[in-house]
N, C-alpha and C positions, 0 to 999 in steps of 0.2 A: 236513461235506460237501466232500469232496475232490472238485475239478474233473478230469474224465477228458477232456483234450482228445487228439484224434485227430491223430497225425502227417502223415497223408496229405491229399489234397485230395478222397477219395471212397473207396467201398468197394474193398477189395483180397482177393485170394484168401486171405492170411495171417491174415485176420480169423476164417477157420473152418478149421481143420487136422484135426479129427477130434473125435469126441464128447466128449473130455476135454481137448482144448487149443484154445480160440477166445476171441475177444474178449470180455471180462466173463465169463467162465466162472466159476463159483463151486461149490465141492465142499462148502461149509462148512453143514452141518445143524444147527449147534449154536447159532448166534447170528443176531440178525438182520442182513440184510446189505443197506445202503441204497447204491445207486449214485448218486453225485453227478453233478452237469451233464455230460453227455457230448455231444461233439461238437468243437465249435471250428472246423468247418470253413465254406465259404463259399457263400452263394447271395444274388445281389442282389436287393434290393427291386424288386417290381412297379412300377417307374417310370412306365410308361405309365398303369396303373389310377390311380396316385397322381396324374399330371397331370390325367386325366380328372376326377378327383374335385375338383380345385380349378377346373376348368373350368366345373363347374356348381355349384359351391359359392359360397353369399353371404358366408361368412365371410372374414376376412382371409389374405393370402398368407402374409406372416410370412417370418423369414428360413428355417424348415424348408421351406416350400412351395417358396420359389426354389432352395433347395438340391436339391430331387428333382426339379424342373423342369429344373434346368441339366443335371443328371444323365441325365434322358429326353434333351435335346436333344444332348448329346455321344454317346450310343448311337445315336440317330437319324442323325445325322451320319455316323457310321462306317458304318452299313447302305446308306446312300447311295453314298458315296464307294468303298467296297470292293467292292462288287457283291454283298454278303452279303444283300441285301434280296431277291435272287432265291430264296432258300432260307429265310431267316427274312423273311417279309412285314411285319413290324412290330416294334418293340423288345419289344412282351409276349411274343411268340414267341421272341426270343432270350434274355430273362431266364427265361423258363419252363423252356427246355432246360437252362439253367445250374442253377437250382432243383430240376429232376429229379434232379440228381447228389446232391444233399445229403439229398432225401428218400428216395432208395434207401438211401444209407448208413445213415439212422436207421432205415428199415425192417428193414433186414437184421439191426442190433444189437439193436433191440427183440425180434426174433426170437430171437436168440442168447441174451437173458435168459430168454424164455419158455421155451425148451426145456429149458433148465436145471433149472427147477422147484425151485430155493432161493433165489431173490432175492427180497426182500420189497419192494422199491421201487427203481424206475428214473425218472432224470430227464433228459430230453434238453434239449440247448441250442436252444431255440425261437427266440428273438429276442435282439438287444443293442439297447439303447436309445439309447446316445449316437450322434448324428448323424455324428461323424466316423469311429466302428467300427461301422458298420450291417452287422452280419452277420445275414442273414435267412435261417434254417436250416429253419425249418418255416412261419412266417409274417412278414410284415413290420411295420413299426411302425403300418400301417393295418388289419391283420389281414388281409391278402391272403395266402392260401397261395402260397409260392414257387414251386410246380410243379403237377403234377397230383396231387390228392389220393389218386387211387385207388393210386398208387406206395407210399405208406406205409400206406393204411387196409387194404390186404390182409394186412398183418402184424399187424394188431391184430383180426383176425375172431376170434371166441371159440372155433371149432373148425375146424381145417384141419391138413392133412399138411404139415410143414415139411420140405422137400426141400433137403439140404445137400450141395452139391458141393464136394470138397476143392480142386478147380482149375476154374475157369470159362472161363479162357482158354487155348488148348492149340493145338498144331500139327493140321493133318488127319490123320486116322488113328490119333489117340491114344486109350488107354483113360483112361476117368476113374473116379473112385471116388467114391459116393454114400452117404450117410446119410440115414435118415429117423426124423423125430420126429413126436409127434402134440402140437398144441397143443390143450388140451382143458379150456376153462372151460365146458363143459356137462356136465360129468360122466359122459360115454360110458365103457361100460366092457364087459368080456365078450369073446369070442373074436371075433376079425375076420379077414378076409383082405385083404392089402396087395397090389395090382397095379401093377406098375411098366413104363411103356413109354416109347420114345423117339421123338420125332419130328424131320424136318429140313423146315424151310419149311412146316410144317402138316401133312406127311404122315408116316405111320409108318414107321418104318425096319426093322422086322423084329424088333427087341429086344423081349421082353416076358418079364416075371418075376413070378410069384405065390408070395407069402410069406404064413406064418402070423403073426399079431400078436395078443397078448392084452393087453386095453387094461385098465389099474388102474382110472381113474377117481377117484371119491372126491375126496381133496385134492391128487391129483398132476395139474397143470395142465399140465406137460411131461413127456412119456415117449419116451424112445429105443425105437423099433419095431425098426429092422433097421439093421444097420452093415455097411460094407466090401462094398458091392454094386458089383461093377467093370461098367462098360458101354463097350464098344467102338464106338467112331465109325467111320464110313466115311471115303472120301477126298474127300468134296465138302466145300469150304469153307463158312462162313458160319455161321448160328444153328442150334442144337439145343435142344429142350426135353425134360427129363426130367420126365415127368408121373406122378403117383401117385395110385392111388383106394383108399380105405379101404371095404370093402365087409361088412355084416353077414352073418349066417349064411342069410338069404333072399336075398343077393345086392344088397340095396340099398346105393348109395352113401352112406356117412355123412359122409365128408370127403374132400376134393381137395387136392393142391397141385402146384407145379412150380417148376424151377428152369431157368435157360438157361445155355448153353455157347457161346462165340464161338470158331470154329476157323479157323485161316488158313495159308494156302499158300504155302510159299518155294521148294517144288521147282522145276526147270527152267527158272528165269528166263534168257531169252535175252539175255545182255549180252554185247557185243564186248569185246575185249580191248584195244582202241586207246585207253587212258587212262593215266594218270598218278596217283601219289598223294603228299601230303604229310603225313607222320605221324610224330612221334617215338615215338609208343607202340608202333607195329607191331599195334596191334589191328585195323586195317582189313585188312591183308593175311592175316593169321591168319583173320579171318572170311571172306573171299573164298576162300581156299585149302581152306576146311572145307566152305563151301556151293556153291562153283561150281568148285572145282578149278583156279583160275589165281590169279596174283598180279600185282600191277602194278609197273612200274618206278617208282622216285623220281622226282619231277618236278626237273628243273633248269632253268636258262637255256637249256641245249642242247635240251631237248625240243621236237619240231616237230610241228604239226598233230594235236593229241591230239582226239579226240572229248570226253573230259571229265577233270576235274582234281579228285579228292577230297581235301579239305582238313581234316585231324585236327587234332590238337594238332601245334603249329608253334612256331618260334622268329621268325616275322615280328615285327618291332617298328616299322615303320614303312612307310610307303605305297610307297617307293621299292623296298622287298624284294619286294613283289609285283607289280611292274611286269610282269615275264616271264610271270605268271599271266594278268594282264588283257590283254596283249598276244594270248595265245592266244584269250581270251574275245571278244575284239574280233573276232578272224579268225573265229569261229563255234563255238568251245568251250563247255561247260557247265562252270562251277566248282561243285562240290557242297561247300558248307561247313557241316561238321558239329561243328565245335568252335570256340571263340573268335570266335562270329558278332559279338559286340558289338564287338570289336576290328578285325575284317574290316570290318564297316559304317563305323567310324570312318575307315579309310583310304579308304573311297569317298568320303567326305565332306570330308576335308582337304586330299586331292591335287587341285590344279586340273585336271590332264588325266584324272581317274577319276571327277567328280562324277557320280553316277548317282542318287543319292536325298538325301533330307533326314534326317539321323540326328541325335536329341536324346538319346541315351543309353539306358541299359538300366534295367529296374525288376525287382527281385525279386519274385517270386509267392509271398508267403508265406501269405497268405490270398487264395484266387482259384481261376481254373481257366482251362482252353484251350477254344477251340470251333472245331471241325472245320468248313470250308466244303465246297465239293464241287469236286473236281478229280481229274485223273488221278494226281497224286501221292499220292492217297489211295486208289488202287484197290486192292479186297479188304478194306479197312478201312471202319468207320461213317463216314458222311458227314452233313454238314448236322446236327450235334448236338454238344453240350457233350461233353467227355470225361467219360466215366462209366466203369464197371468194364471195359469193354473195352480202354480205353486205359490201364489201372492202370499199366503199366510206366512211363509218363512222370511219375506223381505218387506213386509209392512208391518215392522216393529220398533215404534219410536222407543228411545230408552232401554232397549235390549241390546246386549252385545252380540252382534252378528260376527261371528268368528269361524275360523278352521284351524287345523292342526298341521305342522309341519312334521309328517308322519312317514316313515318308511317300514313297511312289514305289514303284514295282512293284505285283505282286499279290499280296495277303494270301491265304494258303492255311489256315493255322490262327493265329486270333486268340487273345487272352488278356486277362482281366480282373483287377483286384485290389480287395480292399477299402481304402476311403480315397481312391480315385481315379476320379474321373468321366472316364474315357478308355479306349479300348480299344487295346491293344498288340499287337505283331506278334510271333507265335513262329515262323512258317514262311512265308516269301516269296519269289516268282519276280521277278528283277530284270533287265531287259534292259539289255544293254551292248553296243553296236556289234552285229555279227552274232551275237552269242553271249548268253548268259543265266547268272545266278546263282542258284544255290538256296541261301537263306540260312535256316538252322534253327538256333534256340536249344533245341528238344527234345532231352532227356538221350539220345540215340541210342548214343553211343559205349560206355557202360557195359554196354549188353545185347548188343553184338554177338558177343561170345565167352561169353555167359551161358548155362548148361544150364537155366535155369528155364523152365517152358513158357509163362509171360505174357511173356518176352522176345521172343517170335516176331512180336508186333505191331512193335517196334522194327527188328527184322532186316526185314520186310516193307517197312515204310516207307524205310529204306534203300535196299533194291534197287527200289523203286518211282523213288526217285531217280535211280539209274543208268539204268533203262529209259528214263526221259522224257528224261535227258540224251543219251542215243544217239539217240532219236527226233527231237531237236531238233537235234543236230548233223548 
């Protein structure tokens, strides 16, 4: 019983590449194939429901009850203190959003196993019992589903069309490739017709394709119907839905299915060039030159009155070395910190003349996730939700330190949670300083700025949002 732990914090596009290359693919028809416990990602328990259980129970509270109630109180305090309660009205809404990410991952991988037709058994990582390592991936210890059950139940239906997109996150105007399978536990068979359509914001986009499909039925519970269907998207950003319907010879719909695409626009950003950069890697100016057709001068102590200063990898080792940066910020500039944010936060805590926040160190998010608030920094990106497949660029990073800050002060834009910790961390915040501001981010933006992968467009858009916000504030 080999455990199959997932390296990311949720579903990513490389978990389905084509009909013969995807996570849990099995081409072995000669042996019984048993997939051991799959997952190892993180969704927090429904601590509000657990608290309400103890509020109405006559039984003893015990150490476990106290543990979960303290967890609830920590999340509740965060919602009030951060302003996140405006879009997460209670702790349960907050934890359900996180749980939806885990249910989506499990649903899509259940689908992967079913379309392959050769898997004999598959075990999902449902919950973990130890209170110090409480990973609630499907249900918590009190058997509360961690998110909306519909997210996973649609992939457990006995008969539906599985729409598999090879890329779900792309720039506007891209073409995507789709494959179509039938999950068939009903013994459907015979000649059918598959109709594929595309919708944007619930309205049809003009794409429609009709294809013939011969259903095997009998013991084939998963079958590839059609592959390599190219779908051209238009220039409007946002969500698209690829829908498929399987019709019998009388035109009656026998099975349906869909999958979603998220598109991002990074063209035509209006960003003034009155800025400067600190970046020993050179990645920032390479991206600016490629995307916006300009580069920025290197920031020095002689730089005067910039609108913004982008701080990437640097050689700063103490607070005195950033004094000239902070002088500009105090006079109205915005510092955009996208590398070594923990060290920069330490400078803001240790120097008497720069104290702007309370910083208590960083924490690596090994098992956990990020949660987006609502803010102009997230323009064009999903807001008021936990990071799901749309934000996969930030949790699909092997070898990179995915972390967040223990921070008090400033405005939290993206929060973070982690297993074993009854607290909420900060991954993206805005800190006022004098007449200026500091955008402080631990999100792994830098590796994506010059990446050609379509999913990197989310990180690029977030970075451009930082600069547009900085110019507006300055």
